[in-house]
C-alpha positions in Angstrom: -201.5 118.6 -138.9 -198.7 116.9 -140.7 -197.0 119.6 -142.5 -193.4 118.4 -141.4 -192.0 114.9 -141.1 -191.0 115.4 -136.9 -192.8 117.2 -134.3 -191.6 118.9 -131.2 -192.9 119.1 -127.8 -197.0 119.2 -127.5 -199.3 119.5 -124.1 -201.8 117.4 -123.2 -204.3 118.6 -120.9 -207.1 117.4 -118.7 -209.9 118.9 -117.1 -211.4 118.5 -113.5 -215.0 118.1 -113.5 -216.9 120.4 -111.6 -220.3 119.1 -110.2 -221.4 121.9 -108.1 -223.5 123.9 -110.1 -222.5 127.1 -107.8 -218.8 126.4 -108.4 -217.3 129.0 -110.0 -216.2 128.5 -114.0 -212.7 126.6 -114.4 -209.7 129.0 -115.3 -208.6 126.3 -117.3 -207.5 122.6 -117.5 -206.3 121.2 -114.1 -203.9 118.4 -115.1 -201.8 118.7 -118.0 -199.1 116.8 -119.9 -196.3 117.6 -122.6 -195.9 115.4 -125.4 -192.4 115.1 -126.5 -190.9 114.9 -130.5 -187.6 114.8 -131.4 -185.2 116.4 -132.6 -185.8 119.4 -130.6 -183.5 122.0 -129.7 -184.6 122.3 -125.8 -184.3 118.5 -125.4 -181.3 117.2 -128.2 -179.5 120.3 -128.8 -176.5 120.4 -131.2 -178.3 117.3 -132.0 -176.5 116.9 -135.6 -173.3 117.4 -134.8 -173.8 113.5 -133.0 -175.0 112.5 -136.8 -173.8 108.7 -137.4 -171.5 108.5 -140.2 -174.4 107.6 -142.8 -176.3 110.8 -141.8 -173.7 113.3 -141.6 -174.6 114.4 -145.2 -178.1 115.0 -144.3 -179.0 115.1 -140.8 -182.4 116.6 -141.4 -183.3 113.9 -143.7 -182.6 111.0 -141.5 -184.1 113.2 -138.4 -187.7 113.1 -140.9 -187.7 109.3 -140.9 -187.1 106.3 -138.3 -183.2 106.6 -138.5 -183.2 109.5 -135.5 -184.4 107.2 -132.9 -182.6 104.2 -134.6 -179.0 105.6 -134.8 -178.7 108.6 -132.6 -177.9 107.4 -128.6 -180.0 109.5 -126.6 -177.6 109.2 -123.5 -175.4 112.1 -125.5 -178.2 114.5 -124.3 -179.3 113.0 -120.8 -178.7 116.3 -119.1 -180.7 118.3 -121.6 -183.3 115.4 -121.4 -183.0 115.7 -117.7 -183.2 119.7 -117.4 -186.6 119.5 -119.7 -188.9 116.5 -117.7 -187.6 118.7 -114.7 -189.1 121.7 -116.3 -192.2 119.6 -117.1 -192.6 118.9 -113.7 -191.9 122.1 -112.1 -193.6 124.5 -114.6 -197.3 125.0 -115.7 -198.8 122.1 -113.6 -197.6 119.6 -116.4 -197.7 115.8 -114.8 -196.9 113.8 -118.0 -195.0 113.3 -121.1 -196.3 111.7 -124.2 -193.6 111.0 -126.8 -194.2 111.2 -130.6 -191.7 108.6 -132.6 -191.7 106.6 -135.6 -191.9 102.7 -135.8 -188.3 101.4 -135.4 -186.7 98.3 -134.4 -183.1 98.5 -133.2 -180.7 97.9 -130.0 -180.6 101.9 -130.0 -184.2 102.4 -130.7 -185.3 100.5 -127.6 -182.4 101.9 -125.1 -183.8 105.7 -126.2 -187.3 104.7 -125.3 -185.7 103.4 -121.9 -183.7 106.6 -121.5 -186.6 109.1 -122.1 -188.8 106.5 -119.6 -186.2 106.6 -116.8 -185.6 110.4 -116.9 -189.1 110.9 -116.9 -190.0 108.7 -114.1 -186.8 110.4 -111.8 -188.5 113.5 -112.2 -192.2 112.1 -111.2 -193.6 112.3 -114.8 -195.4 109.5 -116.6 -194.7 108.8 -120.1 -196.6 107.9 -122.6 -196.4 107.0 -126.3 -197.6 108.1 -130.1 -196.6 106.1 -132.6 -196.4 107.7 -136.1 -195.2 104.7 -138.1 -193.1 106.4 -141.0 -191.9 104.1 -143.9 -189.5 101.7 -142.8 -191.7 98.8 -142.8 -193.7 99.6 -146.0 -196.7 102.0 -146.1 -197.8 103.3 -143.1 -200.9 101.6 -142.8 -199.0 98.2 -142.7 -199.1 98.2 -139.2 -203.1 97.4 -139.4 -202.1 94.1 -141.1 -202.5 90.9 -138.9 -203.6 89.1 -142.0 -204.1 89.7 -145.3 -201.7 92.6 -145.9 -201.8 94.6 -148.8 -199.3 94.6 -151.4 -197.0 97.6 -150.3 -196.5 95.7 -146.9 -193.9 93.3 -146.5 -195.0 90.4 -144.8 -193.4 87.8 -142.6 -192.1 84.7 -143.9 -194.5 82.3 -144.8 -197.4 84.3 -143.6 -199.6 87.3 -144.9 -199.0 89.5 -141.7 -197.3 92.5 -142.1 -194.2 93.2 -140.7 -195.4 96.1 -139.5 -197.8 94.9 -137.8 -195.3 92.4 -135.5 -193.1 95.6 -135.2 -196.0 97.8 -133.6 -197.4 94.8 -131.4 -193.7 94.4 -129.7 -193.6 98.1 -129.6 -196.9 98.4 -127.6 -195.9 95.8 -125.3 -192.5 97.3 -124.9 -194.2 100.0 -123.5 -196.2 98.5 -121.2 -193.7 96.3 -119.6 -191.1 99.8 -118.9 -192.3 99.9 -115.2 -192.7 95.9 -115.2 -195.7 93.5 -115.6 -199.2 94.6 -115.4 -201.9 94.1 -113.0 -203.7 91.3 -115.3 -206.3 92.6 -117.8 -205.0 95.8 -117.4 -202.5 98.3 -119.1 -199.7 100.7 -117.8 -199.7 103.4 -120.1 -201.9 104.4 -123.2 -200.3 103.9 -126.8 -201.1 106.1 -129.4 -201.0 104.9 -133.2 -201.4 107.4 -136.2 -204.5 106.6 -138.6 -205.3 108.6 -141.4 -204.0 108.7 -145.5 -205.0 110.5 -148.3 -203.8 108.2 -150.8 -205.2 104.7 -149.1 -208.6 104.2 -147.1 -208.1 101.0 -145.0 -211.7 100.9 -144.2 -213.9 99.9 -141.2 -213.1 96.0 -141.4 -209.2 96.5 -141.5 -209.4 98.9 -138.6 -211.6 96.4 -136.4 -209.6 93.3 -137.4 -206.4 95.6 -136.1 -207.8 96.5 -133.0 -209.5 92.9 -132.0 -206.2 91.4 -132.8 -204.6 93.1 -130.4 -204.6 90.7 -126.9 -206.6 92.0 -123.6 -203.8 90.0 -121.9 -200.4 89.2 -122.9 -199.7 85.9 -121.8 -195.9 87.2 -120.8 -196.6 90.3 -118.5 -200.9 90.4 -118.2 -201.1 93.4 -120.3 -204.0 94.3 -122.4 -203.2 96.0 -125.4 -206.2 96.2 -126.7 -207.1 98.8 -124.0 -204.1 100.4 -124.2 -204.7 101.4 -127.9 -205.2 105.0 -129.3 -206.4 106.0 -132.3 -204.8 109.4 -133.7 -206.2 111.7 -136.1 -204.6 114.3 -138.1 -206.9 117.4 -139.0 -208.3 116.0 -142.6 -209.2 112.8 -140.6 -210.8 114.0 -137.4 -214.3 112.7 -138.5 -213.2 109.6 -140.1 -216.1 107.0 -140.9 -214.8 104.0 -139.6 -213.2 105.3 -136.3 -216.6 106.9 -135.5 -217.7 103.6 -136.3 -215.3 101.3 -134.3 -215.7 103.6 -131.2 -219.8 103.2 -131.6 -219.4 99.4 -131.3 -216.8 99.2 -128.6 -218.4 102.1 -126.4 -222.0 101.1 -127.1 -222.3 97.4 -127.5 -218.9 96.2 -125.4 -219.4 99.0 -122.9 -216.0 100.1 -123.2 -213.4 102.9 -123.8 -212.4 103.8 -127.0 -210.2 107.0 -127.0 -209.3 109.0 -130.1 -206.8 111.8 -130.7 -207.9 114.7 -132.9 -205.9 117.3 -134.3 -208.2 120.7 -134.2 -206.5 123.9 -134.8 -208.9 126.5 -136.6 -212.1 127.6 -134.8 -214.1 126.2 -137.8 -212.3 123.0 -136.9 -213.1 122.9 -133.3 -216.3 123.8 -133.7 -217.3 121.2 -136.0 -215.3 117.9 -134.5 -214.6 118.6 -130.9 -217.1 116.3 -129.4 -216.8 114.1 -132.6 -215.3 111.0 -130.5 -216.6 112.1 -126.4 -216.2 111.3 -123.8 -213.3 109.6 -124.9 -211.5 112.1 -127.0 -208.8 114.4 -126.4 -208.4 117.4 -128.3 -204.9 118.5 -129.7 -205.0 122.1 -130.6 -202.6 125.5 -130.5 -201.7 128.8 -130.5 -199.7 130.2 -133.1 -196.9 132.9 -133.0 -197.3 134.0 -129.2 -194.3 136.5 -128.2 -195.1 135.7 -124.4 -196.3 133.3 -121.8 -199.6 135.5 -121.4 -200.6 135.7 -124.8 -199.9 132.3 -125.3 -202.2 131.3 -122.5 -205.0 133.7 -123.9 -204.9 132.2 -127.2 -205.3 128.8 -125.4 -208.0 130.0 -123.2 -209.9 131.3 -126.4 -209.5 127.4 -128.0 -210.2 125.9 -125.0 -213.4 127.7 -124.6 -214.3 127.4 -128.3 -214.0 123.6 -127.5 -216.6 124.1 -124.6 -214.0 123.5 -122.1 -213.4 119.9 -122.9 -212.1 117.0 -120.5 -209.1 116.5 -122.3 -206.9 119.1 -124.1 -203.5 118.8 -125.9 -201.7 122.1 -127.0 -199.2 122.2 -130.3 -196.2 122.7 -128.8 -193.7 122.9 -126.2 -191.2 123.8 -128.6 -190.9 124.4 -132.1 -188.6 121.8 -134.1 -185.1 123.3 -135.5 -186.0 122.1 -138.8 -186.8 123.6 -142.2 -190.3 124.7 -142.4 -190.2 124.8 -138.5 -193.7 126.0 -136.9 -194.6 128.1 -134.0 -196.8 127.2 -131.9 -194.5 126.6 -128.8 -195.5 126.9 -125.4 -192.3 127.3 -123.3 -191.9 131.0 -124.2 -188.6 132.9 -122.3 -187.9 130.2 -120.1 -191.0 129.7 -118.6 -195.0 128.4 -119.4 -198.4 129.4 -118.8 -200.1 128.0 -116.0 -202.1 125.4 -117.5 -205.0 125.3 -114.7 -205.1 129.1 -115.0 -204.8 130.1 -118.9 -208.0 131.8 -118.6 -206.6 134.6 -115.9 -203.8 136.0 -117.7 
């Protein structure tokens, strides 16, 4: 659901699978994650007052693209970041954070990623990245093109490789090395990347070529970027044909996992696509306008049951953005969150 240019905190949850037929029905997902998008009033309070000179006239415009990540210094928010990750650790059975960020490339951008990683690590929670590329390096889809980039994509000098492709490769590789080298052929953390556009359809060949171009073992660190990649689909693209085709190829022919994140909110959307990519699927959903933790939990329980209690469930959102046209999906309400493993007991 891309009704705004930035996203606040999201919760990604997993359910333990029960094999005993006599076991009591699960009361909710048993392992949970929070996904962070900035700016957010809980994590980057008073962020407008820290706007660099070029963004002071319209901080919200800068927050809507790559500039918030590339020009704001997140160390200014260190205390709030630490407090938020401490909350993630202590409330609601949440063990990790997934950060949604644009595609960028400045020293401040890389430092900001590390600030969040260090805080998450210090609080015992894992960090993952989800990239919504934005438009600094051409059309959002440009990251797909290792060669034969479309006209809307700036290319690396002397090649047909999109600049955005080099940037997404660098970001995926950087994400793996935040915690050091990988065991050869493995990865340290998944990286999801937005896919799906109303004005352009890359098609199966482009998506498959991108996936195949990602190395299975980076020479310098041993990391498998191909295995780390996740496709992120907004609601209108949740049944995208080429994504289904590529997943079937990877899973059925190559016998490897291929993960897909799908945003599904209404009961009809959930019912239509809750198992489209199963078992390698995370469903991202939410409950709008809850006034307290109990009502939020009841709403999320209904969504979870509608989706046939999936192994991976994501709740949109932890806390709503403080930007124009803010949504109302927050899970952090009145200083608390529901225990995700017990959402169906509230």
